[in-house]
Structures are given as C-alpha cells and as structure tokens.
Rosetta silent file (secondary structure, phi, psi, omega in degrees, C-alpha in Angstrom):
SEQUENCE: MRLSDVVSHLDLSIYPQIALVLFAIAFACVLWRALRSGASQSQQHASIPLADDPGDGDEPIIHEGHDR
SCORE:     score description
SCORE:     0.000 S_00000001
   1 L     0.000  128.489 -178.894  -37.866  -74.733  -14.005 S_00000001
   2 L   -87.665  162.328  179.818  -37.924  -71.860  -11.554 S_00000001
   3 H   -63.299  -36.155  179.393  -36.432  -68.426  -12.069 S_00000001
   4 H   -64.855  -31.864  176.338  -33.850  -69.039   -9.349 S_00000001
   5 H   -68.938  -40.428  179.522  -32.587  -72.080  -11.288 S_00000001
   6 H   -65.577  -45.759 -178.171  -32.216  -70.028  -14.460 S_00000001
   7 H   -66.883  -34.754 -179.272  -30.400  -67.204  -12.687 S_00000001
   8 H   -69.742  -22.238 -179.909  -28.077  -69.577  -10.860 S_00000001
   9 H   -94.714   -4.433  178.373  -26.878  -71.065  -14.156 S_00000001
  10 L   -75.999  145.305  175.447  -26.185  -67.709  -15.818 S_00000001
  11 L   -96.507  100.372 -175.394  -22.597  -66.573  -16.187 S_00000001
  12 L   -94.857    8.372 -177.403  -22.730  -62.998  -14.884 S_00000001
  13 L   -73.925  -11.886 -179.709  -18.983  -62.421  -14.800 S_00000001
  14 H   -78.270  -26.260 -175.783  -19.046  -60.625  -18.163 S_00000001
  15 H   -63.282  -42.375  175.993  -21.085  -57.634  -16.862 S_00000001
  16 H   -63.444  -32.836  178.477  -18.302  -56.053  -14.759 S_00000001
  17 H   -70.000  -39.930  176.318  -15.973  -56.319  -17.754 S_00000001
  18 H   -63.635  -42.101  178.927  -18.536  -54.646  -20.019 S_00000001
  19 H   -62.841  -39.772  178.988  -18.989  -51.873  -17.442 S_00000001
  20 H   -65.307  -41.448  178.996  -15.227  -51.355  -17.263 S_00000001
  21 H   -65.518  -43.346  178.272  -14.946  -51.100  -21.053 S_00000001
  22 H   -62.950  -40.562  177.063  -17.836  -48.603  -21.213 S_00000001
  23 H   -64.174  -43.023 -179.627  -16.253  -46.517  -18.446 S_00000001
  24 H   -63.266  -38.969  178.036  -12.872  -46.562  -20.205 S_00000001
  25 H   -65.836  -45.191  179.014  -14.475  -45.412  -23.470 S_00000001
  26 H   -63.458  -42.572  179.106  -16.357  -42.585  -21.735 S_00000001
  27 H   -63.709  -42.136  179.297  -13.231  -41.520  -19.823 S_00000001
  28 H   -64.130  -38.084  178.425  -11.151  -41.546  -23.013 S_00000001
  29 H   -65.792  -43.603  179.289  -13.743  -39.391  -24.800 S_00000001
  30 H   -66.140  -42.226  178.708  -13.819  -36.821  -22.002 S_00000001
  31 H   -64.054  -43.075  178.875  -10.019  -36.784  -21.788 S_00000001
  32 H   -61.231  -43.437 -179.721   -9.671  -36.400  -25.564 S_00000001
  33 H   -66.866  -38.355 -179.967  -12.113  -33.491  -25.594 S_00000001
  34 H   -67.192  -39.851 -179.012  -10.365  -31.797  -22.668 S_00000001
  35 H   -78.388  -22.311 -178.709   -6.937  -32.110  -24.254 S_00000001
  36 H   -79.690  -25.857 -177.737   -8.183  -31.092  -27.704 S_00000001
  37 L   -69.778  150.492 -178.245   -9.615  -27.761  -26.548 S_00000001
  38 L   -82.302  175.952 -178.645   -7.452  -24.698  -26.870 S_00000001
  39 H   -68.028  -36.074 -179.282   -6.103  -22.405  -24.192 S_00000001
  40 H   -67.694  -38.453  178.048   -8.681  -19.701  -24.891 S_00000001
  41 H   -68.759  -37.589  177.171  -11.561  -22.145  -24.469 S_00000001
  42 H   -64.624  -39.869  178.322  -10.023  -23.469  -21.254 S_00000001
  43 H   -66.407  -38.858  178.324   -9.701  -19.917  -19.927 S_00000001
  44 H   -65.023  -41.949  178.274  -13.325  -19.198  -20.847 S_00000001
  45 H   -67.452  -34.682 -179.715  -14.490  -22.337  -19.024 S_00000001
  46 H   -69.215  -26.850 -177.441  -12.356  -21.474  -16.012 S_00000001
  47 L   -89.846   -1.562 -178.613  -14.000  -18.040  -15.693 S_00000001
  48 H   -60.082  -44.983 -179.554  -17.595  -19.356  -15.703 S_00000001
  49 H   -64.095  -22.521 -177.689  -17.893  -19.599  -11.877 S_00000001
  50 H   -91.438  -12.031 -176.361  -16.740  -15.982  -11.539 S_00000001
  51 L   -81.328  149.562  176.306  -19.093  -14.543  -14.160 S_00000001
  52 L   -73.885  -38.268 -179.529  -22.412  -12.927  -13.285 S_00000001
  53 L  -114.621  112.389 -176.195  -24.107  -14.416  -16.365 S_00000001
  54 L   -61.719  -23.943 -179.045  -23.048  -18.009  -17.101 S_00000001
  55 L   -79.495  -24.785 -173.431  -23.968  -17.628  -20.775 S_00000001
  56 L  -112.578  -59.421  177.658  -21.802  -14.571  -21.442 S_00000001
  57 L    92.867  -22.150 -176.278  -19.082  -14.133  -18.872 S_00000001
  58 L  -103.712  -37.047 -174.916  -18.174  -10.547  -19.804 S_00000001
  59 L  -102.277  134.952  177.940  -21.203   -8.420  -19.022 S_00000001
  60 L   -72.949  156.767  177.083  -22.767   -8.195  -15.526 S_00000001
  61 L   -79.030  131.896  177.344  -26.450   -8.865  -15.025 S_00000001
  62 L  -104.781  115.342  179.890  -28.529   -5.701  -14.587 S_00000001
  63 L   -90.813  110.425 -179.354  -31.507   -6.315  -12.329 S_00000001
  64 L   -83.952  136.975  177.170  -34.214   -3.860  -13.233 S_00000001
  65 L    85.589    3.463  178.774  -36.601   -2.783  -10.512 S_00000001
  66 L  -114.983  127.755  175.806  -34.446   -3.981   -7.625 S_00000001
  67 L   -89.003  142.931 -179.669  -32.730   -1.546   -5.302 S_00000001
  68 L  -108.493    0.000    0.000  -29.399   -2.506   -3.899 S_00000001
C-alpha cells in the first residue's frame, strides 16, 4: 500500500472544524480579557505608543552623553 492510497482514504474534513473551534476559543479568551480590564488599565495601554519609555509611560528617557 502506497502513501497516496493511505492519504486518499483519510477523512480530512474534521481539521477545518478543529481549527475553527481553536480560533473561537482563542478569540473568546482575548475578548474576555479585553472586556474584563478596567478603564484605568485601558487608558494605560492606550498611552503606550505616546510614551518615551514603553515600560513606564510617565517619565521621559534621558539619553546621557548625546547632544540634541
């Protein structure tokens, strides 16, 4: 029996359904976490792109030894 015979007899229609279920679970987890967070945490996350230091958000980065 060749590999092509084995593969041709497999029922592969279950894999897209498994992928859809895994995606739905991941999406539900991300949505739950986003809706569970408070307003202050959402505001802190929203200000990350505007902050000089992504870890802090309040204090600017001071570059020592560089002239501006």
